[in-house]
N, C-alpha and C positions, 0 to 999 in steps of 0.2 A: 264623528261624521260631520263634514262641513258642507255648506251650501256651495253650489257651482256658480261661477261667474257667467254673465250673459254670453261671453265669447265661448266658454266651455259648453254651455247649453246648445248654442248654435252648432258647434262641432259634433256634439253627441246626436243631435237631431238629424244631421246629415248622414249619419250611419244607420239610421232606422229606416224602416219601410215607408213608402209614400203614405201620407195621410196623418202622420203625427204632427201636431201643431202646438204652439204656445202663443197666447195673446199678451201675457204679462210677465213671462219668465218666472212665474211662481208655480204654474201647473203646466203639464202637457196632456193632450187628449187626442183620442182617435175614435172614429166611428167604424163599426164593423157591421156588415149586412149579411143576412142569411135568408134561406128559402122559407123558413117558418119559425115558429116560436121554439119548437123542440131543438132545432139546430142552434139557435141563439142561446138556449139554456145550457146545452151541452158544452158550448164554448165557454160560457161563464163559469161553469163548474171546473173546467180545466184551468182557467185563469186563477180561480180560487185555490187550486192545488199549489200552483207556483207561488201565489201570494203567501200561503202558509209556510212553504218551504224556505223562503228567503230569510225571515218573514218581513213582508211589506205589503200593505193593504190598499188597493185602489178604491176609488169611488166608481160604482157600477150602476148604470141606468139600463134596465132590460125592458124591451118591449117586443112586439111581434116582428120577428125578422131583423131586429136591430139591437146592437149593444153599443153604448157609449162608455168608454173607459177614461177616467181622469186620474192622473198620477201626480202626487206631490208629497214631499216630506213635511207633513203638517206641523210637527212639533218644532221644526226649524223655520217654518214660514216660507219655504221655497223649494227648490229642486236640488237633489243630491244624487250621488252615484247609484243609490238604491233604486231610484225611479227609472233610470236608464237600464239597469240590470234587469228589472222586471219587464220593461218595454221590449228588450231584446228577446227575452224568453217568450213573451206573447207573440212577437213577430215570428219566431220559429214555429210556434204552435199554429199560427194562422197561415203559414206559407203553404203547407201541403193542401190545406182546405181551399185556399184561393186558387192554387194551380189546378186542382180538380174542377173547381167551379168555373174557372175561365175556360177550360177545355169544353165543359158541357155547354156553356153559354155561347161559345164560338160555333158549336155544332147547331145550336138553335137558330142562330143568325143565318146560317147557311140553308137550313131546311125547314124552319118554323113558319107558321102563318104570320100575317101582319101583326096581330096582337102579341104573339110570342116574341117576335123580333123587336117590337117596341120595348117590351119589358126587358129583353136581353141587353139591348144597347144601353138602356138606363142603368142596369146593374153593373155593367162594365165601368161606367163612370163612377159609380159608388165605390167599387173595388179600388179603382185608381191605379191599376197596374199598367206599366208601360207596354207590356206584351199585347195589350188590347188595341194599341194605337192603329196599327195597320188595318185591321178589320173595320175599325170605326171610320177610318178615312174612306175605305171602300163603301161603307154604308151611307156616306154622304150623298151617294148617287142611287140609293135604294128607290124602288118604285113607289114605296109608301111615304107620303110627306111627313108623317109623324116619326117614322124611323130616321129620316134625314135630319129633322130638327133635333131629335134626342141624341143622335150621333154627334152632332156639332156641340151640344151642351156637354156631353160626356168627354169629348176631347178637351174642352175648356177646363173641366174638373181635373183631368189627368195632367194637363199643363205641359205636354211635350212640344218642343220646338219643331219637331218633325211635322206637326199638324198645322203649322202657321200658313204655309203656302196653300195647301188644299182648302183651308178655311177661308183664306183671302179671296180665292176664286169664286166663292159663294156669296160675296158681298153684293153683287149686282143681280141676284136671282129674281125672277118674277115671283118665285115662291117667297113671299114677304116674311113668313115665319122663319124659314131657313136663313134668310138674309140677316134678320135680327139675331138669331141664335149664333150664327157664325161671328157676327160682330161681338156679341157678349163673350163668346169663347175666346176670341183674340184678346179681349180686355182681361179675362181671367189669366191667360197665359202671361200677359204683362210685357215686360221690356223686350223679350225675344221677338215679339210681334212688331216692334217699332219700325225696323228697316223695311219690311214688306208693306206696312201701312203707309209709310212715306212714299213708296212707289205708287200706291193706290190713290193718293190724293191728286195725282196727275192724270188719272184715268179719264177717258173721254166720257164715260158713263157717270151721270150726276149722282145716281143712287150709290154707286161705289164710293164716290168722293164724300158723300154725306156720311156713310157708314164708317169710312176710314177716319174722317175728321172727328167723329164722336168717339171712336175707339182711342185715338191718340189723346184726346182731351181727358177721357176717363182714366187712361193709364197714367197721365200726368207727368210724363218724362219732360222735364224743362227744356232740355236741349232740342227735342224734336218739335216743341210748340212753336219755336221761331220759324220753322218751315211752313207753318200754317198762315202766317201773316199775309202772303200774297193772295190767299183765298178770301180775304176780306172783300175782294173785288171780283169774285167768281160770278159767272153769268147766272148760276143757279141760286135762287133765294135761300133754299134749304142749306146749302153749303155756307153761304154768307153768315146766316144767323148762328149756325153752329160754331163757325170760326170765331165770330164776335163773342160768343159765350165763353169759349175755352182759352182765348188768347191772354186772359188775365193771369194764367198760370205762369207765363214767362213772356215778358213784353219789353219793348224798347220805345224810344221816342217816336219812331216811325209808325209803330202800331197806334200810339196815342193820337197822332195826327190823322191817321186813316179812320180810327173810330169816331173822331169828332166829325169828320166828313160824312160818315154813314148816318150819324144822328141828325145831321142837318138836311141831307139830300137823298138818302136811299128811298126808293119808292115803296119798299116793303115795311109795313108797321112792325112786323116781328123783328126784322133786322135792326130797325131804329131802337126798338125796345131793348134788345140784347146788348147793342153797342152802348146805350146809355147806362144799363146796369153794370156792364164791365168797367166803364169809366168811373162809375161811383165806387165800385169795389177797389179799383186800383187807387183811387184817391184816398179811400179809408185806410188801405194798407200802408200807403206812404205816410199818411197822418199818424198812424199808430207807431211809426218808427221814432217820432219826436220824443216821447217820454223815455224811450230806451237810450236815445242819444243824450238826453239830459242826465240820465242816471250814469251813463258812461263818463260824462264830463265830471260829475261829482266824484267818481271813483279815481280820476286822475290826480286830484289834489283837493284837500279841504280848504286850500287858500283861494280856490276859484269861486267867484261869486257871479251872479247874473242879474240882468234887468231887462224887462220888456220895453222896447222903444215905441214911440208914437206910431211909427209905420208898421208895427206888428212884428218886426224882427226881434230877435233876442240876442243881447250882447253879453259876452263873457269877459270877466275882468280878473286881473291879478294885481293886487295892491292898488286897486281903484283905477287901473289903466287897462283899456280894452285890448285884447289880443285875438278875439274871435267873434264873428257875427253869424248867426243862423237866420237865413231868409226862407220863409215858408209860404210866400204869396202864390207860388205855382203849386196847385194841388197834386201834381204828378211828379214833382221833383224838388227835393230839399237842397238848398244851396248854402255852402259855408264859405265865408271869407275869413282867412286866418293869416297871422304873422308868420313869415318864413325867413326873414333876415337874409334874403338873397341866397339861401341855402336850399339844396334839393330836399324836398319831402315827397315821398312816393304818392303818386296820384294827384298831386297839387299842380295846377297850372299858374305860372306867374301872371300877375295882373299887368296889363300894358300901362305904362306911365308910372307905375309904382311897384317895381319888382320885389320890394321887401314884403309884399303881401301877395297872396295867391288865392285861388278858388278851387273848390272840390265839391261834387254833388253826390247825393245818395238817393236811391229809389227802392232799394231792397236791403235785406239784412247783411248780405255779403259786402255790399258797398258801404253800409253803415260801419261795419267793422274796420274797413280801410280808412274811413273818415276819422274814426276815433283814434286810430294809430297816428294819423296825421295831426290830429288835435293834440295828442300827447307830445309829439315832436315840436309842434308850434309852442306849446306851453314851456317846454324846456328851453327853446331858443329865446323866447321872450324873456324868461326869467334871467337868462345869461346876459341879456342886453340891458337890463335895468341897472 
């Protein structure tokens, strides 16, 4: 028996029922929910039967109405085919129970009192079955505020893209708890929520813009964060400080300039505070790239040496002759001047008046990788010119 690769584990997980997860590719786990302790115990005993049959034994945590199963091939220190064989048997065991429970729960939502409906919509989220999505969407408009809020939370747990638009319509609700629950549910759904949230940041309602901005920031999709930058000048203070907080995820020089202006002149202390914190974070992120750059330079060749200059820059040499200079006086942008011998090096702009040299900058890890490739090319060209 061999351990499965991370790719194989992801493929196997995609074939299991909703709720199976791994945090480390060493174990998989899933929570199961029941009406009482006896139901949970009966389920555990059936799992035990399959575990003996294979044989392969899971870790089981049993409590009232709740079972947590954790599978791992412990003697190998990871996941093997045995773990997924047992998981599939458990899925088949649980399928009929969940189908019956969903049917009963849906009936309670239709006919139960407020307390029963609250409990029912919460259980549907714990079960995590896609079949519950339609009734939960309908329950977003229930007369009971707790049912509405719990329905939003359950939709977030299930994670269906079908729920994105209905949840987004609740972002501007006077019902504050529902508004927050809808926002958090969209965050849990993640990237499928992004397009709808980008539409919502243009909404006339400031509460909607606030919730959408926070959701996009918490999802952390770098491509979408660029669209937040214009909101740094939103008329609403709450939108501005939230944008200032999250724009550090993905930023450009325009964002830097606008954040500086907010620090100097925004009338809101909260906006000024968040803008200053973001500038500090960006500066630290850019500064932390410098040791990685230097390590990358050392990896190019053992012949490369370096020296810190009086102006704070760092010069890199080959045979005691400089071919590259790192300038770090700008806290938001590292600049590199390098030898290019009138040859094209990707990303490098020729210097006016001295085209044998060029300039390239880096502000993030992707740009740093491009700069290191350029530095390697510069080193080769410089060595050839000696």
